[in-house]
N, C-alpha and C positions, 0 to 999 in steps of 0.2 A: 095303499098309499101313492100319493101322487108325488110326481118327480117333474123338476124343469125340462127334463130330456123324455124324448120319445124312445122306446125300447130299441128300435131301431138306431137312432142317432148315440143312444148310450153305448150301443154294442160297438159303433165306430169309435168313439171317444175311448172307450176301452182298449181298443185295437192300439189307438194311437198312444196310448199310454205306454203300453208293453214297447213298443217301439222307441220309446224317448225315455225308457226308465224311469218314468216318475216326473210329471212334470209340474206338479205342485204349485207353490208359490213363488213366482218370480225368479226360479233357477236358485231358491235357497237351498234346496236338496239335489243331491247327483243320484242318479240311478246307475243300474248296472251298464247299462250301454256308455256310458259316460268317460270310463276308465279305459277305454280302448279294446284291443284284442286280449283276450285271456288265456291261460295256459289250459293244456287238457285236464290237470288236475284241479283248476278251478271251475273250469264247464262241469267237472263232476261233482264237484260240492255244490256248485248254484242248482245242478239238477237234483241233487239229493234235497236241497233246500225247498224245491218247489214241489218235489214229490211230498215231503213230509207234511209242508204247510197246506197242501190241498188235502191229504189224508185227514189231518187233523182240523181243520176247518170244515169238512163235510162232516165230521162226527159231532163238532160243536152245534153245527145248523141243526142236526138232527135232534140234539138234547134241549134247543130252546122252546120254550114253552110258549106256544102261539096260541092256546084256548084261552080267551079275555074271561072267561068264568072263573079260572083260577087266579083269583086277584093278587094274591100273595107271591105268586110265581111268573105270572104274565109278563113275559120279554125277557126273563132271566135264562139261564142256561143251567139246568138240573144236574146236578152232581150225582151220577148213579149209586155211589156209595151211602151218602148219607142223606139223599132225598132232600136235599135244601139247595138254594141258590147262592154261591159265595158271593160275599161284598163285592170283590174285587174283579167279577166278572165283566163289568163295564169295560175293562182293559182291551176285550176281546173285539172292541170296534175296531181299531186299527188293522189287526190282521184281517176282519171281515171286509172292510173298505179295499185293503189290497187284493183281496180276492175277487172283488166285484170289477176292478181293473183288468186282473190277468184273465178272468173267464167271461166277463159281459153279462153274469148271471145277477139281474137285479134282487135275487133274494138276499145278497148280501147286505146290499143297501137298506132292505126292509129289515133287516135283521138286525142291523145297526142302530136303526132308529128305535126298535123296540128294546133293545139293551139301554139306550141313553135314557129312553122313559122309565124304565126299570130303576135305573141308577137313582134318577132324581126321586122317585117315589118311595126308596127304600134305604138309600145310605147316604143320601144329601144331606148336609146338615147347615145351618144358618150362618155358620161362620166361614163356608166357602169349602170345606172340606168335605170327604166323603169316609164313611166308616170303612174299616178292613172287613168287618163281618156285620151282619145286621145287629144282632145281641153283642156288640164289643164297643169299647170305648176307644181303642185306638184309632189315630187319625193320620198317622204318618206315612201310610201306603197312598196317603195323596198323591204325594212327590212323584209315584210310578204312573199313577192314573193320568197326570197332568202331560207327564211324556208321552204316554199311550197316544191320548187324543190330540196332542199337538202334532204328532208324527202323521196321525191320520189326517188332518187338515192340512199339514205341509206338503204330502204328498197324493193326496187324493180328495184333497177339499172341492176340487171341479167337480166331481162325481155327487158330491151331496145336494139334496134339495137345497135352496138358499135358506128358506125357514129353518131347517135342521142345522145347518151350518152356522146361521147366527146364535141361534140358541146353545149350541156348542160354544162357540166362542165368548160368548158373555157369561157361561159357566164357567171357563177356562180363566177368565179375568176374576171371578170370585175365590177360585182356587188358587190362583196366583196371590193373590192378598194375603190369604191365610197361610201361604209358605213364606211370604215376605214377612208377616207380622210374627208368625211361629218359630219356624225351624231355622236355628241357629245352629254353629258347631257343635253344642252340648246337647241338642236335641236326639233323644233315643239313643239309639246306637248307630255308628258311625256310617252306616250304609244309607242312612235318611240326609243328613245334611250333606254328604259329598255328592248323593244322588240329585239333590237339590239345586246344587249347581249347574247341571244340566236342564233339569225342569224349568229353572227361572230364566236360564239363559235362552234357550229355546222359545220360551213362551215370551220372553221380552223380544226376540228376534220376530217371530211371524206377527206378533200384535203391535209392534214399535213401542215397547215400553222400557224406556231408558233404566229407571230405576231396579226393574228387573234384572237386566244385562248385569249391571253394576252389583247387585247384591250375588248374583250367581258366580261372577269373576271375583268377589272378595270370598265364596267360600270355597273355591277353586284354588285360591292362594292359600286358604287355612288348610287345606287338604294336606298340602307338602310337609306338615307337622306329625302327619300319621301314617307315615313311613317309617319302619322300624330301622334303626341305624347301621345294622350288621347286615340284615338280609333283605331290607325292603319290602317286608310284609306290610301290608294295611293292617292297622290295629285299631282297636277301639268298639270290637263285636262283644260289648258288655263291659260293665263300669268295675271298679272306678278306671277311667278314661286315662288318667295321668299319673297313677302309681303302679309302680312294677310289683310282682310277686316277689316273693323269698328268693327265686332263682334269677330274678332279673325280667321277668315274662310279662309282655302286656296280652291284651285280650284278641287273639287272631282266631279268625274263622275261614277256611279255605272257600266253604261254598258260597257264602255270601261276597267274599271277596270278587272271587271269579265270575259270579254271575249278577251281581249287582252293581257293586261299587265302583270296580275296573272298568265295566262295560260304561259306566254314566261317566268316568272321567274321561274315557278315551273319546265318547262324544261329545262331550265339552271341548275336548281339545282340538278335535276336528272340527266342530262349529266354528270354534274361534281361531283357528290356527293358532293355538298355543303350544310352540315347539318345546317351550321349557318344561311346561305339563306332560306332555306327551312323551318325553325325554323318562321322566319319573316314571310314569305309568309303564311304558315299556320296560324298564328295568324291574318293577313289581312284578310283572306278566311273566317274565323269565324266571323269577324264584318260585312263582306258585306255579309255573310248567314243570318245575322239578317233581310236582305231587301226581302229575298225571301218569296213570298207568299206560303201559305200551298198547292197551287195548281201549285206550280212549276213556277210560273210568277216571274219577277223581278220588284220590285217598284223602278223605277228610276224618281218618278215623282219630283224629287228636285234637278238632276244633273245637273253640268254645260252645259254638250252637250247633254241634254235630248232632243234636237232637232230630234236626231237618234233614239230617245227611241220606242221601240216597246215592248209590254207586254210581250213577251218573251226574250228579250234581247236588242241586239241594232244593227241596219240595215246592216251595212258594217263591221261588226268584226266577229271572228270567233263562237264563243260561249264559255260556261264555262266550259265545259267536261273535256278538259285536264288539268285545275287545281284539279276541286273537283273528278273527278273519280281517277286521277292518284295519288293523295294524299289520297285518301280516307282511305287508311292504318294508318292515323295520327288523323282522327276523322271519326267515323261511319256516322255522319250526311252528309259527303260530298258525300257519296254514293248514299245517298236518294235525295239529290239536283241534282247530274247529273243525274239520272234517271227521277226525275220528272220534270224536266226542258226539257229533252229530248220527254217525253211523250207529254207536249205542242208543240214542234215542230212538232209531227206527227199529233195532233190534228189541227194543222193550216196549214198542207199539203195537198193540192188538185190538183188532177192530175200531181202528182210528184215534184211540186213547193210549196216551203216555202212562205205562204202569210205575209204580212208586221203586221199584227194585228188581233186580234180575229174577227173584225167585217168588214174585207176587202171583203169578199166573200158576205157577206148579204147586202152589201151597193153596189155591182157590181164595186168595185175598183180592177183592175186586180194588180198581184204581180210583183216585180222587180227580175229578175233573180239573182241578187247580194245577196239577203239573201240566197239563195239556193248553189251558189258555194262558200261563206264564210263558212256558217257552215256545210256543208258536210265534208271541211277540218277537223274541229273539233272533229266530230264523226271517223273519217279516223284515225286520230291522235290516240285517245284512242285505237280502234282496233288493230292497229300496235305495239303501245308500251306496251299494255296488262295491267290488272288491277292487283294491290296488293292485299296482304290478308287483309282483313277488320278485325279490331280488334271488339270483342263483346263489346257492350255499348248502350247508348241509342241514336237511329238514326233518332228522331222526329227532323222536322225541328223547330228553334225557335219560328217561328210565328205560330207554331202547337199547341203551349199551351197558356193557358189565365194567362199570367204573370201581367197585370195590365199596367204598363207604363215603357218605358226606353228612357233615353236622350241622344242624340249623340250630344257632345258640338262642335265637329269638324266641324259639318254640322247644328248645331242648329236646331235640328229636333227632334221630339217628336214620337215614336211609341207606339201605345197603342192596347193592347190585353184583353179585356172582353168579356167574352162570347163567342159567334160565331162570334163578330165584330173584324175586324183587321183594324187599323186607323193610318194614317201620318198626322201630322202638322207639317207644314217647318216655319222657318222663317230666312232660308240660305239666306245670303247675298253676295255671290261671285257669279257674272255675269261671262259670257263666254267672256274674251278678251273685245272688243268693241261693243258687242251686248248687247241691251237694248228689255225687253219684252220676255225674253227668260223663262226661267223655273220658275213657281210659286214661291212667297214668300208671306209675309206679314200675316204670321200665318194662311195661307188657309189650309183646309182639303185638301189635294192632294191625298189622297186615303181612301175610306171606302169600305172594304170588308167583304163580310160574306161567313160562310163556306157553306151555302146552296143556293148562289146564283152567287159566284164571285163578281165582282168589282159594287160597286152601286154608286160611287162617284169617280171621277179620274180625275186630272189635267193634261191640256193639255199645250204646250206652250201659253204663255200670248197671244202671236201674232205670227201666224205660217208664217216664215220666211225661204225662201231656204239659210238658212246658206253655204251650200254645194249641189250647184243647180245640181253637176253631179251625187250625192248620195240621194237625195230626189225627190219625186214625187209633181210636181205642184198641187197645190189646186185651182181649177177651179169651184168648188161648190158655187153656189150664196148663199146657206144657212149654209155654214161653220161657225162655231164661237168658240171661246176658251170654253173646258169643265171645267174648272175651277171654283167651288161654289165660287161667290164672291158679293160684292156690288160694284155699279158702277154709276158713273154719266158722260154723254157724253155732253159735250159742245162745240160748234161749230166744231164737227166732231172728237174732240179729247176724248180719253176714260181715265178716271181717276179711278182708280181699288184700291179694298182692297188687290188684289193678285199682286200687283206690289210695295209694300213699303218695301224697304229693312231695314227699321229702326223699323218696328214693333215689339213690345215687348211681350213675353208670360209668362204666369204663371201656374203651375198645381198645383191641390190639389185634394185629394181624397183617397180612399183606393181600396183593391182588385177587387172591384166589380162595383165602382162608382168612375170616373174619370172626373174631370172639367178642361178643358184647358180655359183660356181667354187671349184674345188678346186685344191689343189697339195699334191702329196706326192711318195714315192718308191716304185719297184717292190720289193717285199721278198718272201721265201718266208715259210713259216708260223712261223719263229721271229724274223722281223723282220730277217733279214740281207739285204745287197745282194748283188748279182751280185758275182761275183770281179772285173771289171772297176772296180769303185766302185759308188756312190750312181748310180740313173738317176731322173733327176727325172719327173714326169707332170704334167700340166694338164687338167682337164675342166671344160668349161662346159656347163652345162644352161641353156636359154631354154624356158621354158613359156609358151605363150600359148593364146589361145582356138583357135587354128587348127592348132597344130602344138606338137610337141616337139623342140628341136634340141639334138643332142649333138655337142659338138666334142672329140674326143680329141687329145691333142698329146704324143708322146714320141719322142724323136730317137734311140732305140736301133734299131741297123740291125735286128736281129732281131724287134723288137715287132710284135706284131699285136694288132689289136680284136677281140674276140668279143662279139656283141650276138645272145644267142639270144630268138628272138621266140616268145612264149608261143603255141600251135597246137594243139589236138588233132590226131590222126591223122582223116582224112576231111575237112579243109579244103582247099580246093584253095589252091594257090599259084601266081601267074602271074609268071613273069619277062619284063620289060619292058627287055630289053638287058641288059648286064651290071651296071648300076647301080641299077636299082629290081625291088624284088620288091612283089607284091600278094597278101594273104592274104585270101582271100573268107570271112568269119563270116557267122553267119545273120542278123544285123541292119546289117551294116556291112560295109566292105572297109577293111583296112588296107596303107597303103603305106610302104613305107621307102626312101626315096632317099637314095644316098651321093653322094660326090663322087670316090669311087675305086672301082675293080674289087672286087665281092663275092664270096665263093663259099662253098661248101658243104663241110665235111670229110665224110669218109665215113659215113654213117649209113644207119639202117634204117628212114628214112621220118621219124622223129623221135627227139630225145634226150628222155629222160625223167629226172627225179629224184625221190627220195620224199621230199624236202625241197622245197616243200610237197605234192607228189604233182602235179604238170605234165609236160606235154609242151612241146617247143619246137622252131622251125628256127633252127639255129646259124648264124647268120650271121657271116662272119669277112672280115675284110680285112687282107692282108699288109702292112699298114704300122702304125706306132704314131700315125701322126697323119691324121683324117679326120673329116668332118663327114656326121651321118647325122641325117636328118630322118622323123621319125613322123608320119602325119596319119592321120586316121580319116574315111571319106567313106560 
């Protein structure tokens, strides 16, 4: 491919771009150097972002199809799992152009042009949109592609061949018309219209289209009506938008909020210096931060769209860093959150690709390339926009402290923090649209985490379903099962579960070092129906102390059994001490599970695995609905 720069000229422009921190268009954007000196922690975070983006970009470049004879895939980035090119892969143009500036490697510009050609040949639509996948009708993700391509022009347009840049700018105008004419506040889930506020505002700024900026402003104003009144969660991840559940809950999903919606609103606020909106976003980010585990994992064990939850975030969204890192000057904890989460992304990256969960590799599950090309955009955004000055103050994450308990009424969920244990118990009763058996409820213990072991218990979807088949991996494992601790009765092939009861009640009592939560409900199927014999009540009691977590299950049905999957990757030794006790040896501690009834294991291939959130477990079972089980870490 030809370029308007010689290779030598390009090298010097690239070096100049590094020094300026992103020269872009007329000073619209600010790079890292523009914010002045950075702290040692910021330098460490920036170095981590550079390391990850370089590692990911090299892998994505290797996966690009450069054989013109392969017409269907030529120019695309091939997913090693499904051997297809995902429709949104053109978003990678932005990080590729960023890498071109950083490295002086012209292959990234060539790769960007090939990606653009693939987009236009395979997912571009006459109305100006781009399809989410080739064999898909959903066009809402055009919002995120517009953001990515605008950022590419904003920061790195000077490196593009003029014809390529003009083609991209012309195509963005068509996409802008699609968003302007199609995306209103009621379009799709709330992440689309709220992110469209930034897409239109950014496009309207770099292309000087006042009507786009005005529509973006309107959407940003309407956004403030989608923050819950008590806790300031963003709601609208599922319909009905405006009608609450019987418990007064609206549709909230942690993953989409922290990795798409709030970052887009933060970027809108920064672009337009909208302090009123930034104050609302900051408050919401503080609420969502309550659900970050001390190791940087996101506890979305309860969210409406947790079918795409992975321990580090959400599978096809961009990442939390643009919100938390770029607003870290407003709350020192935000900088720590951005760094801790990015550190997890590094931990779960192997051979340049981000795996969809902590135990994908140990269970032999390949990664989807979708995770990598989405999350590289988030870290690229941070590197190009630059880090603000961080104010002095307590930078510890909320769950790093032992604060006893906190209740979030808007999602009917308790967080427990006693000793080294962190736990989540939820009775959240808003399901995603018409989907049943999605996130766990019923007063389930959806997360039990310890500072020396990480996750000990963790909910999955109640029934794994390909709600978005193009963005989820099929589960063909014959031993797969839900990971949520539960009481269950199976009759005539239908499962009636404690973790399905949307009407279950919860009560909490106790003090700083001993918390008790009592749950009462009934076993129901995915449609909230009783077994044929009538209502089957259950009672679960959780007692959290500094030394152990005690769980008491009570259900009188003669066919009831208790399932307690203990999170453990393959390779960790399990030692049975009689028929009632099991010890799991982890790298930094041992986990003891002690029951007052016989414990057994169903047939498995060593461990059961669930894609949500990508964990393996040892599925302990008790052939009774009434048992006391004690979990302790030594």
